[in-house]
C-alpha positions as CSV (number, residue, x, y, z in Angstrom):
1,M,112.5,89.6,64.3
2,K,112.1,88.3,67.7
3,T,112.2,89.4,71.3
4,L,114.3,87.7,73.8
5,V,113.1,87.4,77.4
6,T,115.4,86.4,80.3
7,G,113.8,85.3,83.6
8,S,110.7,84.1,81.8
9,T,110.1,81.1,84.1
10,G,109.8,83.4,87.1
11,F,107.0,85.3,88.6
12,L,107.3,88.7,86.9
13,G,109.1,87.3,83.8
14,S,106.3,84.9,83.0
15,A,103.9,87.7,83.3
16,I,105.8,89.9,80.8
17,L,106.1,86.9,78.5
18,R,102.4,86.5,78.5
19,E,101.8,90.2,77.7
20,L,104.2,90.0,74.8
21,L,102.4,86.9,73.4
22,D,99.1,88.6,73.9
23,D,100.4,91.4,71.8
24,G,101.2,89.0,69.0
25,R,105.1,89.3,69.4
26,E,107.4,86.5,68.3
27,V,109.2,85.5,71.6
28,K,112.3,83.5,72.5
29,V,113.2,82.8,76.1
30,L,116.6,82.2,77.7
31,V,116.3,79.2,80.1
32,R,118.9,77.4,82.1
33,K,118.8,73.6,81.6
34,G,117.2,72.0,84.7
35,T,115.0,75.1,85.5
36,D,111.4,74.5,86.4
37,T,109.4,75.6,83.4
38,A,105.9,75.2,84.7
39,N,105.1,79.0,84.3
40,I,105.8,78.7,80.5
41,D,104.8,75.2,79.6
42,G,102.5,75.1,76.7
43,L,103.1,78.6,75.5
44,D,103.9,79.5,71.9
45,L,107.6,80.4,72.1
46,E,111.1,79.4,71.2
47,I,113.4,78.3,74.0
48,A,117.2,78.9,73.9
49,H,119.2,77.2,76.6
50,G,121.9,79.2,78.1
51,D,123.3,80.9,81.3
52,L,123.9,84.6,82.1
53,R,127.4,83.6,83.2
54,D,128.1,82.0,79.7
55,S,128.8,84.8,77.1
56,A,128.7,82.4,74.1
57,S,125.3,81.1,75.1
58,L,124.0,84.7,75.3
59,Q,125.4,85.6,71.9
60,S,123.6,82.5,70.4
61,A,120.2,83.3,72.3
62,L,120.3,86.8,70.9
63,C,120.5,85.7,67.2
64,D,117.6,86.9,65.2
65,C,116.4,89.2,68.1
66,N,116.1,93.0,67.9
67,V,114.6,93.6,71.4
68,L,115.7,92.2,74.8
69,Y,113.7,92.1,78.1
70,H,116.5,91.4,80.7
71,T,114.3,90.3,83.8
72,A,116.4,87.5,85.1
73,A,118.0,87.9,88.5
74,Y,119.0,85.7,91.4
75,Y,116.3,86.8,93.8
76,S,117.4,85.4,97.2
77,L,117.6,86.8,100.7
78,W,119.9,84.1,101.8
79,D,122.5,81.8,100.1
80,R,125.7,80.2,101.4
81,D,127.3,81.1,98.1
82,Q,127.1,84.8,98.2
83,Q,129.2,85.3,95.2
84,L,126.7,83.5,92.9
85,I,124.4,86.4,93.5
86,Y,126.9,88.8,92.1
87,D,128.0,86.5,89.3
88,I,124.4,86.3,87.9
89,N,122.9,89.7,88.8
90,V,126.0,92.0,88.1
91,E,128.4,90.2,85.9
92,G,125.5,88.3,84.1
93,T,123.8,91.8,83.3
94,R,127.3,93.1,82.0
95,K,127.6,90.0,79.7
96,I,124.2,90.1,78.2
97,L,124.4,93.9,77.6
98,Q,127.8,93.5,75.9
99,A,126.3,90.7,73.8
100,S,123.3,93.0,72.9
101,K,125.7,95.8,72.0
102,D,127.6,93.4,69.7
103,K,124.3,92.3,68.0
104,G,123.1,95.9,67.6
105,L,119.7,95.5,69.4
106,E,117.1,98.2,68.9
107,K,115.8,98.4,72.4
108,I,116.5,96.9,75.9
109,V,114.2,96.9,78.9
110,Y,116.1,96.1,82.1
111,T,114.2,95.1,85.2
112,S,115.8,96.8,88.2
113,T,114.1,97.2,91.7
114,V,112.9,100.0,93.8
115,G,115.6,98.9,96.1
116,C,117.8,101.1,94.0
117,I,115.6,104.1,94.6
118,G,116.2,106.5,97.4
119,L,113.8,106.6,100.4
120,N,112.5,109.6,102.4
121,D,113.2,109.7,106.2
122,D,109.5,110.8,106.8
123,T,108.2,107.7,104.9
124,S,106.5,109.9,102.2
125,P,106.5,108.3,98.8
126,A,109.9,108.5,97.1
127,T,110.4,109.3,93.3
128,E,113.1,108.4,90.8
129,N,115.0,111.5,91.8
130,T,115.0,110.9,95.6
131,L,118.6,111.0,96.9
132,F,119.9,107.4,97.5
133,D,121.5,106.3,100.7
134,K,123.8,103.2,100.2
135,N,123.2,102.5,103.9
136,T,119.8,101.1,102.8
137,L,121.6,98.2,100.9
138,S,121.0,95.7,103.7
139,N,121.7,92.5,101.9
140,D,123.6,91.0,99.0
141,Y,120.6,90.9,96.7
142,K,120.0,94.6,97.0
143,R,123.8,95.4,96.7
144,S,124.0,93.2,93.7
145,K,120.9,94.9,92.0
146,Y,122.4,98.3,92.8
147,Q,125.6,97.3,91.2
148,A,123.9,95.9,88.2
149,E,121.8,99.1,87.7
150,Q,125.2,101.0,87.7
151,V,126.4,98.8,84.9
152,V,123.2,99.4,83.0
153,L,123.5,103.2,83.3
154,E,127.1,102.9,82.2
155,Y,126.0,101.1,79.0
156,A,123.1,103.6,78.5
157,R,125.6,106.5,78.6
158,S,127.6,104.8,76.1
159,G,124.6,104.8,73.7
160,L,123.1,101.4,74.2
161,P,119.2,102.0,74.0
162,I,118.2,100.8,77.5
163,V,115.1,101.8,79.5
164,I,115.2,100.9,83.2
165,V,112.1,100.0,85.1
166,N,112.1,99.8,88.9
167,P,109.1,97.5,90.0
168,S,107.9,97.9,93.5
169,T,106.2,94.7,94.8
170,P,104.3,92.7,92.2
171,V,101.5,90.5,93.6
172,G,99.3,88.0,91.6
173,P,99.2,84.5,90.2
174,R,102.2,82.2,89.2
175,D,104.5,83.2,92.2
176,I,106.0,79.8,91.8
177,K,108.9,79.9,94.2
178,P,107.3,82.2,96.0
179,T,108.8,85.5,96.3
180,P,109.4,87.0,99.7
181,T,106.1,88.9,99.3
182,G,104.3,85.8,98.2
183,K,105.8,84.1,101.2
184,I,104.1,86.7,103.5
185,I,100.8,85.8,101.8
186,L,101.4,82.1,102.2
187,D,102.5,82.5,105.8
188,F,99.2,84.3,106.4
189,L,97.1,81.6,104.7
190,N,99.0,78.8,106.5
191,R,98.6,80.6,109.9
192,K,102.3,81.0,110.4
193,M,102.2,84.7,111.1
194,P,101.4,85.3,114.9
195,A,102.6,88.9,114.8
196,Y,103.5,91.7,112.3
197,L,106.3,94.4,111.9
198,D,105.6,98.1,111.6
199,T,106.7,98.4,108.1
200,G,105.2,99.2,104.6
201,L,105.4,98.3,100.9
202,N,104.2,99.6,97.6
203,L,102.2,96.9,95.9
204,I,101.3,96.6,92.2
205,D,99.3,93.8,90.2
206,V,101.9,91.7,88.5
207,K,99.9,92.0,85.2
208,D,100.1,95.8,85.4
209,C,103.8,95.6,86.2
210,A,104.4,93.5,83.2
211,R,102.4,95.9,81.0
212,G,104.6,98.6,82.3
213,H,107.6,96.9,80.9
214,I,106.1,96.8,77.4
215,L,105.0,100.5,77.7
216,A,108.7,101.3,78.7
217,E,109.9,99.6,75.5
218,H,107.6,101.7,73.3
219,K,107.5,105.0,75.3
220,G,110.4,105.0,77.7
221,I,113.4,107.2,77.1
222,P,116.8,105.4,77.0
223,G,118.8,105.9,80.2
224,E,115.7,106.9,82.2
225,R,114.2,105.1,85.2
226,Y,110.6,104.6,85.8
227,I,109.1,103.2,89.1
228,L,106.4,100.6,88.4
229,G,104.1,100.6,91.4
230,N,100.7,101.4,92.7
231,Q,99.4,101.4,96.2
232,N,101.5,102.2,99.4
233,M,100.2,99.9,102.3
234,S,101.6,99.2,105.7
235,L,102.1,95.5,106.4
236,L,99.1,95.6,108.8
237,E,96.9,97.1,106.0
238,I,98.0,94.2,103.7
239,L,97.1,91.6,106.3
240,I,93.8,93.2,107.1
241,T,93.1,93.2,103.4
242,L,93.9,89.5,103.3
243,E,91.6,89.0,106.2
244,K,88.8,90.7,104.2
245,I,89.5,88.4,101.2
246,T,89.9,85.1,103.2
247,G,87.9,85.5,106.3
248,L,91.0,84.5,108.3
249,K,92.0,86.7,111.3
250,A,94.9,89.1,110.7
251,P,97.5,89.1,113.5
252,S,96.9,91.8,116.1
253,I,100.3,91.7,117.9
254,K,102.9,94.2,116.7
255,M,106.4,92.7,117.0
256,P,109.2,95.1,118.2
257,F,111.9,95.4,115.5
258,W,114.6,94.3,117.9
259,V,112.9,91.0,118.6
260,A,112.6,90.2,114.8
261,L,116.2,91.3,114.4
262,G,117.3,88.9,117.1
263,A,115.4,86.1,115.6
264,G,116.9,86.7,112.2
265,W,120.4,86.6,113.6
266,V,119.8,83.3,115.4
267,C,118.2,81.7,112.3
268,E,121.0,83.0,110.1
269,L,123.6,81.4,112.4
270,I,121.7,78.1,112.4
271,S,121.5,78.0,108.6
272,N,125.1,79.0,108.0
273,H,126.7,76.6,110.5
274,L,124.2,73.8,111.1
275,T,121.5,73.2,108.5
276,G,122.6,74.8,105.4
277,K,119.0,75.5,104.6
278,P,117.4,79.0,104.2
279,P,116.6,80.6,107.6
280,A,113.0,80.5,109.0
281,V,113.4,84.2,109.6
282,P,115.8,85.8,106.9
283,L,118.0,88.3,108.5
284,A,118.1,90.3,105.2
285,G,114.2,90.4,105.2
286,V,114.1,91.8,108.8
287,K,116.7,94.4,107.8
288,M,114.6,95.4,104.7
289,A,111.6,95.8,106.9
290,K,113.2,98.6,108.9
291,Y,112.4,100.9,106.0
292,F,109.0,101.9,104.8
293,M,109.2,101.2,101.0
294,Y,106.8,103.8,99.8
295,F,107.0,105.1,96.2
296,D,105.4,107.5,93.8
297,S,104.7,106.0,90.3
298,S,103.5,109.2,88.9
299,K,106.2,109.4,86.2
300,A,105.3,106.0,84.8
301,I,101.6,106.7,84.9
302,K,102.1,110.0,83.2
303,K,104.8,109.1,80.7
304,L,104.1,105.5,80.0
305,G,100.4,105.1,80.8
306,L,101.2,102.5,83.6
307,P,97.8,100.8,84.5
308,Q,96.6,100.8,88.1
309,K,94.1,98.0,88.8
310,P,93.1,97.7,92.4
311,V,95.7,95.9,94.5
312,E,93.0,94.1,96.5
313,H,92.1,92.2,93.1
314,A,95.7,91.1,92.7
315,L,96.0,89.9,96.3
316,R,92.7,87.9,95.8
317,Q,94.2,86.3,92.5
318,S,97.4,85.5,94.5
319,V,95.4,83.9,97.2
320,D,93.3,81.9,94.8
321,W,96.4,80.7,92.8
322,F,98.1,79.5,96.1
323,K,95.1,77.5,97.1
324,K,94.5,76.0,93.6
325,N,98.1,74.9,93.3
326,N,98.3,73.2,96.7
327,Y,100.6,75.7,98.6
328,V,98.1,76.1,101.4
329,A,97.8,73.4,104.1
330,R,94.3,71.7,104.2
């Protein structure tokens, strides 16, 4: 029998795929026609063409599969077609879970996000049980992922064997698009970051995060959530670590939040009404930076055995990959 992986061409999905293949698993991947497959080219796998919005293609892709890793999501902080984010992240999740139920799958691992986990007002690390405040759903991506997780929990309560993992901020190689966090690293490398915001993230090596998914399949309890994270770092600490890795100077000017927010609003208006291109300063990203996204991964470490390699190593790998693949201006 085979394991189906959605989102395999992306940053985290391709890391999960590689971990499965390293374990000797037979893997099939769901890929939309026209998708950039650079992250999976040359790997020993079966490709099923389909779309999360097309139930028939999902039923077909799940044939001969007994496990599903549903990692695919429309990860965007801006899009003129906001409905597309919900169609893929919420309704697409509903469709593939229904198809999985129809096929009688043995186990499903769903990739959620720490954006669905509550935050503490004092910035202390939050756990899976921290009370959630919907006011932190500051953009369509986060709202769609929260709604999708509710769909997943609904199916879990009905008996579908789903384990939920909530990755924090993976970093490492093959961040092909790149992700918003990858863009921070790139902006630093390309000297496009004159100042920083007073905010914080929880980082984890993308390989450790991928391994956490597989551990969740084997050891996770259906219906439970597991935060897959490692080190809590302020943005300034991240930039200073990048300075140590690269020799490039980290910005020393702290930008007031209201300045960044104003820039976000202006860039959003220009994108929506003039250029139709993603804003230089995404308003959604600025709103997210209002919160320190600090988390406690103790549950996943104790219950799953989540590995915790040094985050500095992952940042170094990310820098090297961006340089090697011509993302950095010479």
